[in-house]
Structure formats: C-alpha cells, structure tokens
N, C-alpha and C positions, 0 to 999 in steps of 0.2 A: 503221629496224626491219629485222631480217633477213628475207630473202625465202624462203618455203617452196618446196621443190621439189614437183613434181607428185606424186611418190611419197609425200612426207611429208604433203602436203595430203590425199591420199586416205586414208592411214592414220589421220590425225587425225580426218577426217570420219567414217570407219567406227567409230572408237572412241567418238566423241561420240554417234553414232546408237545404238550398242549400249548405251551408258550410259543413254540416254534411254528405251530399251525395258525396261531392268531395273526391277523394282518397287522402289519406295522402301521401306526397312526399316519406316518407320512405317505403311505401308499394308498390310503383311503381317499375317495373322491371328496373334495372340499365343496363341490357345488352340485345342485340337483341336475339330473339328466334332462335333456330337452324332450318335451312332450309334444310340442307344436310342430306343424308341417307347413310346407310351402303351398300356397294356392295362387290363383290367377283371377284378377278382375278383367273383364273384357274391355275395360277402358284402360289403355287404348291399343295395346300390342295386337290383339286379335279382333279389333273392332270390325274389320271387313271380312272375317272368316265366318263361314256357316258353322252350325253346331257340330256336325260330324267331324269337320276339320279341327275345331277347337279340342274336341275330346280325343281325337287321334294324336294330336301333337302333345297334349298333356300326358297321355299314357306313355308316349315315346320318351318324353323328357323326364318324367317322374314327378309331375305336379299333381297334388292330391285332390284339389278342390277348385271349383269355379264359382265366382259370383257374376251373374249375368247382368251387366249394366244395361239399363233401358236404352232404346233407340238404335241398338247395334244390329248387325246382320244376322246374328243368331236367332232373332225373332221370338225370344222368350218374353212375352208381353201379356198383360191381363186380357187382351183381346182374343187369346187362344181359346178355342172351344174345348169341350171335355175330351174329345178324341185326340186332339193335338197335344193337350197337356199329358195325356197318358203316353203318347209317343215320346215326348221329351223325357218323361220319367224313365221310360224303358231304355232310351239311349244312354242316359247317365248310368243306370244300373248295369247295362251290358258292358260299358266301358271301364267300370271300376273307379271312375272319377266321381267324387262327391259333388252333388248339387248343393252348394253352400247356401245360396239364396239369391235374391234380386237386389240390384243396386238401383233404387228409384231416385228421382229428383224431387220427391215430395218435401216441402218445406213450409214452415209455420210462423215465419217472422213478419209477414206482411201486416201493414196497418189497415188493410181492408178485410173485415171479417168474412166476406164472401169468398175471398181468395183462400183464406185459411181453411174455411169449410170445404172448399173444393179439393184442397190438398189432403185433408183428413179422409175424405171419401175415396180419393185415388189411392191413398195408402192402404185402405181396407181392401181394395181390389187386388193390390199386390199381395196382401196377406192371403187372400183366397187362392191366388196363383201359386204361391210358395207352398202352401199347405197341400194343394193337389199334386204338385210335382215331388214333394217329399223333402223340401229344403228346411233350413233352420231359421232363417230370418229375412227381414226386409230392411235394407239400408235406407235411411232418410237423412236429411241434413237441414241445418239452418244455413242461410246464405248471407249473413250479415244483419245489420240493424237499419231499419228505414231512416232516411234522412230526417233529422229533427226529432226522432223518437227517443224516449228515455230508455237507455240500454237495459237497466234492471227490470223495467216493466216488460220490455221485449223478451228478456230471458224467461220471465215468469209466464208470459203468454205462450212461448214455445213449449215450456215444460207442461203447462196445463193441457195444451193441445195434444201432447204426446200421451197423456193419460188415456184418452179415448182410443188412440191407436194401440196402446199397450193392452187395453182390455180386449180389443178385437184379436190381437195376436195371441194373447193367453187363451182365449176361447178356441183358437185354431191350433194350439199346441206349438206355437213358434215364438219368435222374439222380434223386437224392433231394435235396430242398431242406429244410433244417432252419430253420424260422421262428424268428427271434430273439424269443422269446415266454415269458411266464410270470414270476411273481414270482421274483426271484433269477436265474433262468436267462436273463432278458432283458438282464441286465447284460453288456455286450460282452466284458469280460475273462472272464466265466464261460462265455459261448458259445464263446470261443476255447479254453477248457479242454476243452469238449465236442468241438470239432472236432479238437484235438490228440490226444484220446483215441481218436478214430475213425480218422483218417488214410486213409480210403478215397477214391480219386480220383473216384468217382462220387457222393460226398456233398459237398454245399456248403451255403450258407446263403441264406435269403430275408431280406434286410434288411427290417425291419418298421417303421421310422420311429417309434421309441419315445422317450419323454422321457428314458429312461435312456441314450440315445446321447449326450446333451449333457454337455459339461464345464462348469466354472464360468463360462466365457465364452460359453456357449450355442453352442459350436461342435461339429460332429460329426466333425471331422478325426481326432482321436485314436482314436475308436471305429472309424471307417472304415478307418484304417490297420491296426488289429488284425484286422479281418475281411476285408480286401481280398483276400487269397489265396483265399478261399472263396466269394466273391460269385457267385451263380448266378441270383438272381431278386430282385425288390424289390416290397414293398407300400408304397404311399403313402396318406395319408389326407387330412385337410382342408388343402388348399393355402393357404387363407387364413391358416394358422398362420405362414406366412413373413412376411406383412404384420403380424401381431399380435406377432411377435418370439418366438413360443413354439416354433417349429421352423424351422430354416434350410434350406428346400428349395432355394433358389438355390445355396447353398453345396454341398448334397448333389449336386445335378445337375452342378455344376462338377467335383466330385470324380469323378463317373461319366464325364464327358467326358475327364477327365485320364487315366483308366485304359483308355479305349477301350471301355467297357462297351457292348455292341451287342445287348442283349436288351430287356427290358421293365421299365417301372416301372408297376405295376398299381394302379389306383384301388381302395381298400378302405375305403369310408366306412360307418360303422355305422348308417346309416339307410336304410330301405326306401322306395321310391317307386312310385307307379303309373306306367304306361308314359309317358303324356304329360308329367307333371311330371319324371319321371326322365330323359326325353330332353332336356328343356330344361336340367336340372341338369348333365347330362354335356356338353352343348355349352359351357356356361359353364366347366366344369371343364377341358375341352380347351383353351379359349382361355387360361386362366390357366396351365395346364401348359406351353403353347407359350412363353409369356412367360418363365417361370422356367427351363425346360429349355434354352432357347437363350441364357440369360445376359443 
C-alpha cells in the first residue's frame, strides 16, 4: 500500500473531519419553519366577554392577537372618544396581546349608491379607530351580489369602492382586509376579480376558510394560488374539519409556511361560550392548531 506523506495525511484528516461536521442532506429540514401565530376573532367564542376578560384568557391560553369584531361586548367601536381609545390601547399593551384590528361589517356590493357611500364613510371611521389604538387593519366584506345584478359589474363596483378605503388606510398607516365572504363573492376567482378591480396596495384579503375554497379533490391549493398575492390576514374555524376531511387545514398551513406568511390565523368559531368553558375550549383549540400548523 502506498505510504501517505504527513501533509497528505493532515489534508485527508481535515477533509474527513469537515465532512463529518456537515449536516447530512436527509437531516436538513425540507420545509420552511412556521412564522405565523394563532389569534382570535371575537366572533363568536368571546362575544359576550368584556375586553379585560378577553385579554386575560388570551394571555393564559397563549393566543397572540385579537381582532375585535363590531357589536360585541368588548365595546371597541368608532364611537369611543380619545380617552377611551387610549385606555384600550394601554390594556392591549399591558397584556402583551396584539391588537390586530377591527372586524367591521362594511360592505360595498349594494345597487344603491347611497348605501355604498355610507359604508365607505363607516369604513373610514374604523380606520381612524384602528390607527388610534395601534392596530394593523380593518376587515371589510362583500356579502354577495344583489338580485338581478350583473356579477362582474358588482365585482368591479366593490373593487373601485375599496380604492377610496385603501387610500384612507394608507394615509393612516394601516390596511384594509377584504374577507372572502358572501354568496358568489366568496368564490376565490370572483374575489380575485374584486382585488384586480381595486389594485390598491393597502387593500388585501382575509382568507376565510370557506367550503368554496376546495376543488374537486378537496384541495385549497388552486384557490390559495389565486389569492396569494393579496393575503394579509386569515380566519380559521373548526379545526376538527381537517380530521373529518371537510377542510384541509394541514394543507392550508403548509401553504402558509411555504410563502413565509408571518401574521396570524385567527380562530373564528360561530358559537359563544361562558368564560370557564370558553377558556378550556381555546386551550384544546390551541393544542390542535399547534399540531396542524407545524405539519
């Protein structure tokens, strides 16, 4: 056998050591890490809880952010004066829970221009509220297409109305989130038409985990790809639907991880609870969310 020189031996040894230290390809993570967190919409689990209770429970359970849906007991509404807005902002800051924004019911599909104008102005009031409290956005929605109206013209009307809302939001340093909502308008390709008609950078979508997201194979990938450029927030509902095979949350969360989504997926379950029962429900929800969100 040939004899190695001392220099060759050292070079070979160093190379072997370096190779040993390098991670093996099969041990490297094949998927991006999760950057998003769990949040809570006050519709409807804590609809009857006051704001201190909501924040206390969120801190106990480990829920990172709250979207305050209008008309609920928390009272975070545009009618609050400057002093009360300051108090709400302080309560969120002291709790360590993020005030994500407000869930309004402002909608722009009506065939009555006066109704559309009223909703635009109401949206602007919510913009001012969210700015003062230190949130990120105002959730709005379409709620279908008026009877007898041309759907494409309605989509364009909604989109154009959102431009004015987007300008107000941009001036306030926040965003408008259009919930994928309503008969016809919840269909992803129709929501894409609305967003294309708007085109304002401060206007995005709130993914709403609807049955209309699913294709024939019960996948949400095609719908996700359509709305991916506009994704700003997300509502999730019954996570047990993943196990039932009726909504693929594990797939959805994998898609979120793939695009580096670093905001919130917010629990929006349509049942109200008392504080004790609701706290236990949210603890179980958080545990299942961790399982699904981490793949």
